[in-house]
C-alpha positions in Angstrom: 55.7 5.6 84.0 57.8 8.5 83.0 60.7 8.5 80.7 64.1 8.6 82.3 66.2 11.7 81.8 68.9 11.0 79.3 72.5 10.6 80.6 74.9 13.5 80.2 78.4 12.5 79.2 79.5 12.6 82.8 76.5 10.5 83.8 77.3 8.0 81.1 81.0 7.9 82.2 79.9 7.2 85.8 77.6 4.4 84.7 80.5 2.9 82.8 82.6 3.2 85.9 79.9 1.5 88.0 79.7 -1.4 85.6 83.5 -1.7 85.8 83.4 -1.7 89.6 80.7 -4.4 89.5 83.0 -6.6 87.4 86.1 -5.8 89.5 84.1 -6.6 92.7 83.2 -10.0 91.3 86.7 -10.8 90.2 88.3 -9.5 93.5 85.8 -11.4 95.6 86.5 -14.6 93.6 90.2 -14.2 94.2 89.6 -13.3 97.9 87.5 -16.4 98.3 90.2 -18.6 96.8 92.9 -17.2 99.1 90.7 -17.1 102.2 89.7 -20.7 101.7 93.3 -21.8 102.1 93.2 -20.6 105.7 89.7 -21.9 106.6 88.0 -18.6 106.1 85.6 -17.0 103.6 86.3 -13.6 102.0 83.5 -12.1 104.1 85.0 -13.5 107.4 88.5 -12.3 106.3 87.0 -8.8 105.7 85.5 -8.7 109.2 88.8 -9.8 110.7 90.5 -7.1 108.7 88.4 -4.6 110.7 89.9 -5.8 114.0 93.4 -7.0 113.3 94.9 -3.7 114.7 92.6 -3.4 117.6 89.3 -4.8 119.0 86.2 -3.0 117.8 82.4 -3.2 118.3 80.3 -4.5 115.4 78.9 -1.1 114.4 82.4 0.3 114.0 83.6 -2.7 112.0 80.6 -2.3 109.7 81.4 1.4 109.1 85.1 0.7 108.5 84.6 -2.2 106.1 81.5 -0.9 104.2 79.2 -3.6 105.4 75.9 -3.7 107.2 75.9 -4.0 111.0 73.7 -7.1 110.7 76.1 -8.8 108.3 79.0 -8.1 110.5 77.1 -9.4 113.6 76.3 -12.6 111.8 79.9 -13.1 110.6 81.4 -12.1 113.9 79.3 -14.7 115.7 80.5 -17.4 113.3 84.2 -16.2 113.8 83.7 -16.6 117.5 82.0 -20.0 117.2 84.9 -21.2 115.0 87.6 -19.9 117.3 88.9 -17.0 115.1 87.7 -14.3 117.5 86.3 -13.7 120.9 84.0 -11.2 122.6 85.3 -9.0 125.3 83.8 -6.2 127.4 83.8 -2.7 126.0 84.7 -0.1 128.6 83.0 2.6 126.5 79.7 0.8 126.1 78.0 -1.8 128.3 76.2 -3.7 125.6 78.3 -3.3 122.5 81.0 -5.9 123.1 84.4 -5.7 121.3 85.4 -8.3 118.8 89.0 -9.4 119.3 90.9 -11.8 116.9 92.5 -14.9 118.4 95.9 -16.4 117.6 94.1 -18.6 115.1 92.9 -15.6 113.2 96.3 -14.0 113.0 97.8 -17.4 111.8 95.0 -17.6 109.2 95.6 -14.0 108.0 99.4 -14.8 107.7 98.6 -17.8 105.6 96.5 -15.7 103.3 99.2 -13.0 103.1 101.7 -15.6 101.7 99.4 -15.8 98.7 98.0 -12.2 98.6 101.2 -10.3 98.8 102.9 -11.8 95.7 99.5 -11.7 93.8 99.0 -8.0 94.6 102.7 -7.3 93.8 102.4 -8.9 90.4 99.2 -7.1 89.5 100.4 -3.8 90.9 103.6 -4.1 88.8 101.7 -4.9 85.7 99.2 -2.1 86.0 101.6 0.5 87.5 101.7 2.4 90.8 100.8 5.7 89.3 97.6 4.4 87.6 96.6 2.5 90.7 97.1 5.6 92.9 95.0 7.6 90.4 92.3 5.0 90.6 92.3 5.3 94.4 92.1 9.1 94.3 89.2 9.1 91.8 87.4 6.3 93.7 87.7 8.4 96.9 86.2 11.4 95.1 83.3 9.3 93.8 82.7 8.0 97.3 82.6 11.5 98.7 80.1 12.5 95.9 78.0 9.5 96.7 77.7 10.6 100.3 76.3 13.9 98.9 73.7 12.4 96.5 71.3 9.8 97.7 70.1 7.8 94.7 66.4 8.1 95.6 66.0 11.5 97.3 68.9 13.4 95.8 69.9 14.7 99.2 73.1 13.9 101.1 73.1 11.2 103.6 73.2 11.9 107.3 76.6 11.1 109.0 75.2 8.1 110.8 73.4 6.5 107.8 74.9 3.3 106.6 76.9 3.3 103.4 
């Protein structure tokens, strides 16, 4: 076993950011689970529905948009269909990749969640401040772009069709 290269100050800062994102992810998922539960959903099912509320999409596109694996989206989409939150419809652009379309029940559930989520987000946003949140988003997008250029194992950039 070889010794790991020591962190630079930038590498240490990124590691601190990664640990913070892990903690944020846990807390945000906990909050999302609590809100989604009030509408008969889970956070993951809500996330998949979020990928099709504006228009029906195939599983692969939902996965790309929502940062999920295609397999996870397929499993969740099937559950959403079984529970009446979505339905499959033909895709004119692809014979086998059907489109997932939310049902009225899905829109009603998302509205129930919004009744909780909007004031919650407004309160936290007000407390933290718009400028700081926008800065976080900008930096997060820069980190995402850098991650696309640096595979953690090979060091090379990812191909455009590789999953996130």
